N, C-alpha and C positions, 0 to 999 in steps of 0.2 A: 364050187358054194359048200358052205359051211355054216351050220347052226352053232351063235354063243349063245350062253346064261353069263349075263356080267351083276356082280353083287354089289354095290356099292353102298358102305354107311358111311356116317358121320354122324361121332359125337362131339357134345359141348360138358363138358360141365363145371359147375360153379359151386363155393362153400355156403351162400344161401340163395333163396330163390329169386330170380331177378323176371321182368316183366318184356320179353320179346316182341320187335317192332317187325314190321314186313319185314321176310324172307323171299331173295329170287333164287330158283332153285335153275342149272344147266343138268337137265340130266335124263334131260329126252330128247334122243336122236329125229332127223326128219328122215322121214323111206322115200326112196329112192330109189334110182336101176343098177344101184348098187347094193342096196340093205332094205332090207321086209322089217318090219317089228311085228310080231307074232305075240309077242305077249309084254305086259307092263304092269307094274304093281308099285305103290308110293304110301309109305307106309311112316307116320311124325308122332312124337311126342315130344310136351303135350301136345296134346293135341289139336287143330288148324284148318279152318277154311283155305281149300284150297281154290285158285282161281289159273286159268292160262290163257297167256298172249303170244303173238309174236315179237318180238322185239328191231326192229332199225336192220337189222341185217336177215330179219327173217326165218331165226333162230324158235324155238320153241323154249316158252318158259314160265313156269309155276312159280306162282306169287304166294305166300301163305299169310294169313292173317292169326294169330293166337288171341287167345279172349282169356288165360291163365296162367302166374305165373309158376315157376319151377324151377327148383336145383341141376336140371339135365334137359338140353336138348339132344333129340337124337329124332337124326334125319336114313332112313332106310328106302334106299330105290333097288329096285328089281327091275333084267332086262329080256325080256328073249327075241332074239334078230338074227335073220338068214342074212349073212353077207357073204354075196357073188364075187364069184374069182374073177379080178378084174386088173392081176395084176399084168401091167404092161412093161415089155419088154423095154429096157433106157432106147432102143435104136430106133422102134418104130417109133417110140416117141419123140425121139429127135428126128425124124426124119417129117413131121410133121408140123414141129418147130419151127421151123425155118432158123436162121443164124442169126446171130450178134452183134449187132447189138437191137432187143424187139423189135419191129414195126406192126405195129398197131392200128387197125383200119379203125378213120378218125370217132366211129359211133362208141370203140370197146376203148381208145382214147377216154372217152369224156365219162363214160361212167365207170373206168379204173381206178379215177384223178383223184383221190383220197386215197386209196391202196399204192400207187406206184409213189405219192409224195411222202418222203422222209416224215418219223415221228419223231425225234429226235436230233433237229437239224443240226442243233449246238455242235454234235457229235458224228456231224455227216468226214469231219477230216479225219478225225479216230479209226472209223470207220474205211472209210474208202482207203485209209495209209496201212491198215491190217490187209486188205483184200490187195492189192497191189504187191506186198509183202509175199501173199501164198499164195497166188496166184501172179506167175510178173509176166506169164504169159497165160492170157486168156485163149480155150480151145474154140474155132469157128462154128460149133453150133450152139443152140440155146441152152436143150437141153443138156449139154454134155458143159459148159460151163455151169448152169446152177449143180448139178452134180459133183463138179468138184468144190464149190462155193463150200457144201454141205461137206462132203470129208475133209476139207479143210478145217472145220466147226470139227468134226467127229476128230479130227489126228490132233488138235490145237489145246483142246480143252479138259482136265477133268472131268466127271461128274459129278457132282453134292448135292441129295433128296434134299430137300426142302418139306417139309411141309408148312410153315406160314406161309400168309397169305406176302400177294407182294411179286413182284418182278425187278432182277436188274436191270438197270441199265446196259446197255453196251458196251460201255466206254466200262461200266465198273464191268463186267463180265472179262474186256481185255486185259483189266488191271488186276482183278483177281488169279485168272488161270484156271479156271474152276464157276461152275455153274448147275445150275438145272434144267432139267427139260424145256422150260420155257425158257429162260435164258438164253442157251443153245437158239431154241426160234426166233426170238425175239430179234436176236444180235444176226441171222441168218436171213431173217425177212430186210431189216436196216440192208446188208448189204446185196441180197438183191436190189432194193428199191435203190440205191446208191448208182446201180447199173441198166438202171430204165426201168425195168419188170416189176409189174403189178405185182403184192403179196400181201395174204390173211395170215391172221392166225389161227387153228383149230384147237382144240381144249375137244378130250375124249378119249378113248383108253387106250389099249398096247395090248392085241390078243399072242403071250406068247406062247409057240404050238410046244415049247418042251415042261412048257407047267401043265399041261393037259395032265401027263404022266405018271411025275410026282415033280418034289418043289423046288428042284434046279430050273435056273434061268439062262435064258441064251442074249436074250434082246436085255437092254436096259430102261427102265421107267415102269415096268412093270409090278404089280401089286399098289397101286397107284395110279391116279388121273392122270392123262400124258401130254402133251404140249407136240406141234409141230406145227409147218407152216406149209402154205398152198404158194404156191404162182403160178400167176395166167400165163399161158404162152399162147404164141399165136397160131394156130388153127391144129391145136393141142386140148388146148382150154383148160381148167383148170387142174393140179399135179402139183402131185402130193411130197413134199421133203421131208425129212424124220434125222433133221443133224445129230440126232441122240446115240441110236442107232446106225447111221448110215445110211436108210436105204428111199426105194420112190417107188412112189404108185402103188402101196404091197397093201393084202384084202387083210394083215393082222392092225393095220391101221384104224379103230374104228372111234368113224367123225363123230361129234355132238353137237359143238356150235361151233361159226366162221365169223371172224370179228375184226376194228383193221389195227386193232391193239391190246395188248395181253389184257391189260384192266377192265378190259370189256367181255372179258371171258370166264369168268371166276362160276366155278360150279355151283357152289352155295356162300350165298352174301345176304348181310342182315345187319341188324343192331339189335341192345336189348340196352335195358334202362334200370343199374342199380339199385337196390330197395335193404334201406341199412350194411352201406358200405360195402354189399358184394361181390365180388375179384370171378374170375372167370380163373379155375385153377386146373384146368386138361382141356385138350382137344385130340380127337382120335383117329385117324381116316380109314379106312379094311376097302380094299376094291380088291375082287376075283371078276376072274374074264375064263371062262371053260369052256370047249367045243366039247356039244353036245348031239352032235350028231352031223 
């Protein structure tokens, strides 16, 4: 069990005042058996009305409504939460998850149908060809198949941090040989789906224990929002796979929201209307995740 303090600050700057449309924020996790929110705060400048709602996936979303123009938009979120030690050894997960291919119960298959379906059908052939190339012989167990798939993404591609919105398609990542954590998660999801597994996209934060004592990092993707994938394994339920760091079911991953595809999981999204030809001049994102107890 550990207590984490998470600070997330986003700043948009413009050369002249702009009017802001509604903005949606995915910054607050849900309480559960693995995580408990101890405190939270949200500060916005210029001032905005804040309303809360749950989206179609049950994620907590804050909707901001602005009333005055400004040359800068600042959104600062702070969370204090308790993360419980649920690191589950892969062999234990594997014993519950059963063999490959996955065999979902009828009700499970019905409920998971949209998460089993490939999001980019036109790229299925390319994704499956890559899977066959990196895993010519699949392990017998479902957990081992997915761990091998996550490891293949980790070994095969170069990590490139990217602050800009959006995600590469799996085919674009395969062609580029590089990507961000979002790109790796999406490729892993589509590869898992091509093998018959239900997978979902996860946005959240990464706690790197090395960063608690110094500026050193041993994990990739710290200092920003992070992304990975969940896969539903028969008998084991949702299991986290982070192909960027080659970790499975780790308490280092702090889940904020889960969705069917990356475009539905944007930490900060919204619109603005220009006045007198104003343009955006910069965007800065600062994230810190530290253990305090």
